[in-house]
N, C-alpha and C positions, 0 to 999 in steps of 0.2 A: 756859487756856493748856496746862495739864497734860493735859486731855482731848484737845485737838487734837494734842498730841504722841503720845499713845497711839494715836489713829486713824491718824496718818501711819505710825507704826511697824508697825501691823497690816497696812495696805495694802501697805507695802513688803515685809513678810514673805510676804504672799500672792502678790505679783508674783514674788518669788524662787522660791517653790515652783512656780508655774505655768511659770516659765521653765525649771525643771529637769525637770518632768514632762510638759510639753506640754499644758496645759489648753486646752479649746476654749471658744469663746464660747457664751453661753447663749441666743443669738438663733435657734437651730435648726440643723438639719443643713446642711452646705455642699453646694453644687451642683458636681459634678466638672467640670473644664474639658474642652474638646474633646480627643479622642485625637490623638496625633501621627500624621500620615499617613506611609505608607511613603516613605522617602527616594527609592526608585527604583521604577518601575512600567512595565508593558507592557500595552497595550490588547489584548484578546482577544475575538474574535467566536466564540462557540460555536454550531455548526450541527449539525443532524441529518444524518448521513451519507447517508441515503436521500432525504429530501425537500429538503435544503439550507435548511430554515427555521431561524430563530434559536431556540436553546434557552435558556430562562431558568431561574433557580433552581439554577444550577450552583455548586458550591463548588470552589475551587482550593486545594490544600495542597502542601507540600513542604519540604525542608530550607531553612530561612532564608526561607521564603515566607509571607507573611501570608495566612491563609484569607480569601477574599473571595467573597461570594455575589452572583451576577449578578441583576439585576432584569429587567424587561421591556425594558430598553434594548437597543440593538443590540449594544453591547459591554460587557464587564466589565473591571475593572482587577485585574491580578495584581501585587502589590507585594512588595518586599523591603527590609529595613533597610540592606542593603549591596549595592552593584552588583558585577557580575562580568563579565569579558570572556568567560568560558566559559559554555556553556549549563548549566542546571541542570534536574533532573527535577522536573516539576510534574504532579500528579495531579488530574484533573477528575472529580468525582462528581455524580451526580444520579439520583434514583429513576427507574426505567424505562429506564435506559441502561447500557451496559457501561462500567465504569470505564476511563478513558483516561489514559495516562501519556505525556507528550511531553518532549522536550528543548527548552528555550526560553531565550532570553537576556533578562535583566532588568538594566538597561533595554534595550529593543529596539523595533524597528518593530512595528506592529500585525500580528497574525497571526490566522489562522482555525484553529480546532480543531474537528474533526468527531467526533461521538460516535455509536456504533452503537446503535440501539434494541434493547432486550433481547428484543424479539419476533423479531428477525432470527435465522435459523438459523446460529448461529456454528459448529456442528460441520461442517456442509456447506461453509461458507466456508473452514474450516481444511483440509478435504480438497482443495478446489479450489486454494487459494492459499498456505496456510501449512503446509508439510509438512517441517520443523516451523516455518519462518519464511517471511515473505513474500518471494517472488522475482518480479521484474517488470522490464520495460524501463523506462528513465527518459526515453527520447526515441523518437520514432517510428522504427521500423527501415526501412531500404530493403529491397525485395524483388527477388531475382534469380531469373528463370525460366529453367531449363535446358530448351530445347526438344528436345534429343536424348534419346531413351530410354537409360537406363543399366542395366547388368546388376547385379541384386541378388546379393550374396554372403552378407552377414550384417548384422544390425542395428547392429553396432559397426564396420562397415567404415569406414576413413578416407578412401578414394577409390573411385571406380567407373569402369568402362570403358564407353564409349559404343558402342551397336550401331547398325546401319544402319536407323534409324527416327526420324522427326522429327514432332513434334506439329504438327497443322494450325493455320493461323492462327485458325480458328474455335474450336478447342479451347483454344488459348493465351489468346485473349480471354475465353473463358468461365471459365477457371481464374483469371485475373487479376480478373475481375469478382466471382467468388464470394469470393475472399480479401479483396478490397477492401470488399465488403459486410459481411463478418464482423468486420473489424478494429475499427471503432468500437464495435460491440456487445460486444466482448471486452476493451475498454479503458476502459469507462465513458465513452465518447465523448471521451476525452482525445486519442486519435489519430484524427483524421477521415480520414486517408489515410496510405499508406506514404510514407516520405521520398522515395521514387522507385522506379520499376519499370524494371529493365533485363532484356534478353533475351540469352541466350547459346546458341550452337549450336556445340558442339565437334566436331572431326573424328571420323569413325568410328574406333574403337579408341583414341581419345584418352581421357585420364583426367581426372576432375573431383574436386576435394576436396569431400567430402560436407558437412562442417560448417565454416562460414566465420565468423570473427569480424566483428562489425559489420554483419551483414545476416541476413535469412532467405532461405535457398535452397530452392527447390522443384523437384522433378523427378519424372518417372515412372520406375519401376523394373520391369524384366521379371523375373518369378519371385518377387516378394515374398510374395504370398498363398500360393503353392504351397509355399514354404519355411517360412513361419512361421504361416500362418493369419490374418495381419493384412491388412486392406484398406489400411492405412496405418501408418506408423511415423515418429515424430518425435523429435528430440533437441534439446537446448538447452545452451548454455554459460552459466555464471554465475560471478561473482566471489564472494569470501568474504563480502562484505557483502550479498549477495542480488541484486545488479544483474545482470540477464540481458543478455548481450552478443552472443549469436549463436544461430541456430536453423536447423534443416533439416527439411524435410518430404519424406518418401518416400511416394509414392503408387503403389499397385500398378497397372501399366500396363493390364491387362485390366479391372479394376474401374473405373478412372478414365475409360476411354473407352467404357464400357458405356452411359452415360446413365441409370443407375438413379436412382430417385427420391431415394435417400439419398446421392447423390454430393455434393451441396452441404453436407449436415450433416457428412459425413466430412471434407471439406476444412476446414470451420470447426473441427471437433474437432482436426484435426492442427495448424491454426494456433494453437489454444489451447496445445498442447504447446510449439510453437516460441516462444510468448510466456512460457513458464515455468510453465504450469498442469498439474495432475495430475488423476487420475480421481476422479469423485464417485460415491458409492454411496448416499448418504442421501436425495437428492432427484433429481427429474428434471432433467437438465442436458445441455447440449451436450457436456460432458465425461464423460458416462456411457461406459463401456467399449464399448458396442455402437455408439456414434456414429450413432444414428438420429434424434436430436433436434437441431433447430436452436436457436440461442441464444434463451433465454426470459427471463422477468422475473427469476428468480433469478440467472442468469448476468450480466445487465446490471447488476443492483443490486450483486452481489458484486464485480464488477470496478470499479464506480464507487467502492465503499468502498476497494478496494485502491489505486486511484490517488489517494486522499486520504491515503495513508500511505507512508512511505519504505520501500524495501527493508530487510528485517531486522526489520520489525514482528512481534511475537510475541503469542500468547494471554496474557491476555485481549485487551488492546489496548494494548501498550506498544511505543513506538518505541525504537530503539537510542540510545545516548548520541551526542552530536555527533561525537566522535572516530570512532565506527564509521561514521556517515553520511558523513564526509569521507574515510575511508580506502578506497582501491580494493582493497587487498589484493594480495599477490604471487601467490597461487594462483588458478588458473582451473579450474573443475570442469565436468563435463558429466553429463547425465542423459537418459534416453529412455523413452518409453512408446508403446504402439501401440493401435490400435482393432481388436478381434478380430471376425471375421465371425461371424454367427449360425449 
């Protein structure tokens, strides 16, 4: 009986010590339970910005965002412990691709995130489209063709007087065809056609506003090359968030009706400016200053990448915060560039 009492007391003491110090069982290491999944998530499909194929092995990180690696599945899941009505910055990384930062809502609807291959010429892309941030139209612009020749005064002129000369129907149709041919190639096939094409013939000595909001205006100008050395000159309007909202194309009258072999490339070049693009020096491009190259593979791929990104995107590949995407901005700015004759 005394032995039994001593054993009981000893076991009771051991139990008290283990209770205070947290002793483990001697049956071996415990197996951890499953990790708690993120309370909120958004499905994301990550694609190659050039080929549109699914990219696997991508990691997503961000403030309050759980890092998640995608598999070979079509989508990956980006999760967060807490939901938010505001978008948050999420960064996607993978070897062989430019790091991409987007604003996305968690939870939210499934989205597609495109990543630029690191082999793509990002410096030439920046010259063309991000100087210093992406500017582009967000919907297909309408085209207005002024068939009356206008008198050139200066590249910054706000209006122009009409002279007694009208574009022939064949010339007008050819101009519309060339610009319509170039538009899809310069917008990553996002805009298959202009929102509409209208023609205007103002009276002799009447005046036309050169740069008009909500459209691209094109006209021939007498004396442009003689005064500036340019075959063509274009200007565009843009909001503070990078959205282009207006463009004008000034074509030298004599060059445009000459029928030269580079007339179509010049028209495409000037359309590029009216769409918000700038000159390229690092690669052969329709946006080279001499304007003798028609849209090529680089131009088509670069604009495809651009139209997978919102206006305001900056190097390396970061989108603006949601507030910037949704803000139109009070200020409207304009810019212009020309194609110089050889």
